[in-house]
C-alpha positions as CSV (number, residue, x, y, z in Angstrom):
1,X,-12.2,10.2,0.6
2,X,-10.8,11.1,4.1
3,X,-7.5,9.3,4.4
4,X,-8.3,8.7,8.1
5,X,-11.0,6.2,7.2
6,X,-8.6,3.5,6.0
7,X,-8.0,0.6,8.3
8,X,-6.6,-2.9,8.4
9,X,-9.5,-4.0,10.6
10,X,-13.0,-4.7,9.3
11,X,-14.9,-2.0,11.1
12,X,-14.6,1.5,12.6
13,X,-15.6,2.0,16.2
14,X,-18.6,4.3,16.4
15,X,-19.5,3.7,12.8
16,X,-21.6,1.2,10.9
17,X,-21.1,-0.1,7.4
18,X,-24.1,0.7,5.3
19,X,-22.8,-0.2,1.8
20,X,-20.1,-2.4,0.2
21,X,-18.5,-1.3,-3.1
22,X,-16.0,-4.1,-3.5
23,X,-12.2,-4.4,-3.7
24,X,-10.1,-1.5,-4.6
25,X,-6.4,-1.9,-5.4
26,X,-3.3,-0.1,-6.4
27,X,-0.2,-1.7,-7.9
28,X,3.3,-0.6,-8.7
29,X,6.3,-2.4,-10.1
30,X,9.8,-1.4,-9.0
31,X,13.3,-2.4,-9.8
32,X,16.6,-1.8,-8.0
33,X,19.1,0.2,-10.0
34,X,22.7,-0.8,-10.3
35,X,23.8,2.2,-8.3
36,X,21.3,1.4,-5.6
37,X,22.5,-2.3,-5.4
38,X,26.1,-1.2,-5.1
39,X,25.2,1.3,-2.3
40,X,23.0,-1.2,-0.5
41,X,25.8,-3.8,-0.8
42,X,28.2,-1.3,0.9
43,X,25.7,-0.6,3.6
44,X,25.2,-4.4,4.2
45,X,28.9,-4.7,4.9
46,X,28.6,-2.6,8.1
47,X,25.2,-4.2,9.1
48,X,22.0,-2.6,10.4
49,X,19.3,-0.9,8.4
50,X,19.9,-0.8,4.7
51,X,18.4,2.6,4.1
52,X,18.5,2.5,0.3
53,X,16.3,-0.5,0.2
54,X,14.1,0.8,3.1
55,X,13.5,4.0,1.1
56,X,12.7,2.0,-2.1
57,X,10.2,-0.2,-0.3
58,X,8.5,2.7,1.5
59,X,8.2,4.6,-1.9
60,X,6.7,1.5,-3.5
61,X,4.2,1.0,-0.7
62,X,3.3,4.7,-0.8
63,X,2.7,4.7,-4.5
64,X,0.6,1.5,-4.4
65,X,-1.5,3.1,-1.5
66,X,-2.0,6.3,-3.5
67,X,-3.2,4.3,-6.6
68,X,-5.6,2.4,-4.4
69,X,-7.0,5.6,-3.0
70,X,-7.5,6.9,-6.6
71,X,-9.4,3.7,-7.4
72,X,-11.5,4.2,-4.2
73,X,-12.1,7.8,-5.1
74,X,-13.8,6.5,-8.3
75,X,-16.5,4.9,-6.1
76,X,-19.1,6.4,-3.7
77,X,-17.1,4.9,-0.8
78,X,-16.0,7.0,2.1
79,X,-13.8,4.4,3.8
80,X,-11.6,1.3,3.2
81,X,-11.6,-1.7,5.4
82,X,-9.3,-4.7,5.5
83,X,-6.3,-2.8,4.0
84,X,-3.4,-5.0,3.1
85,X,-0.1,-5.0,1.2
86,X,1.4,-7.8,-0.8
87,X,4.7,-8.0,-2.6
88,X,6.0,-10.4,-5.1
89,X,9.2,-10.7,-7.1
90,X,8.2,-10.9,-10.8
91,X,11.7,-11.1,-12.1
92,X,15.1,-10.9,-10.5
93,X,15.4,-7.4,-8.9
94,X,11.9,-6.5,-10.0
95,X,9.1,-6.5,-7.4
96,X,5.4,-5.7,-7.6
97,X,3.7,-4.1,-4.6
98,X,0.0,-4.4,-4.3
99,X,-2.2,-2.4,-1.9
100,X,-5.8,-3.5,-1.6
101,X,-8.9,-3.3,0.6
102,X,-12.7,-3.2,0.5
103,X,-14.3,0.1,-0.3
104,X,-17.4,0.8,1.9
105,X,-19.7,3.5,3.0
106,X,-19.8,4.1,6.7
107,X,-22.1,6.3,8.8
108,X,-21.7,7.4,12.4
109,X,-23.8,5.4,14.9
């Protein structure tokens, strides 16, 4: 699947949806390490962006996205609409990140 055909909207300008294949999703569960918590704690003392947590969050989103794309690749879809992320803390310091959308087949108008 062409990665350019993923969107948070529910259509692609210049294309029409000809088939729906259902929800595709990818999930990852991440924890913060003791070392990461200490480093982030030190960063929080000076204020601003806490890069250790930013990097952890970005890596978790990227991993969930890639898993969703693998799920979509198992379908005949060539696009994903309504892409969303969701995150929940499942235990203290442990977070799940879910990436999901609707797999569809689109054709140029």
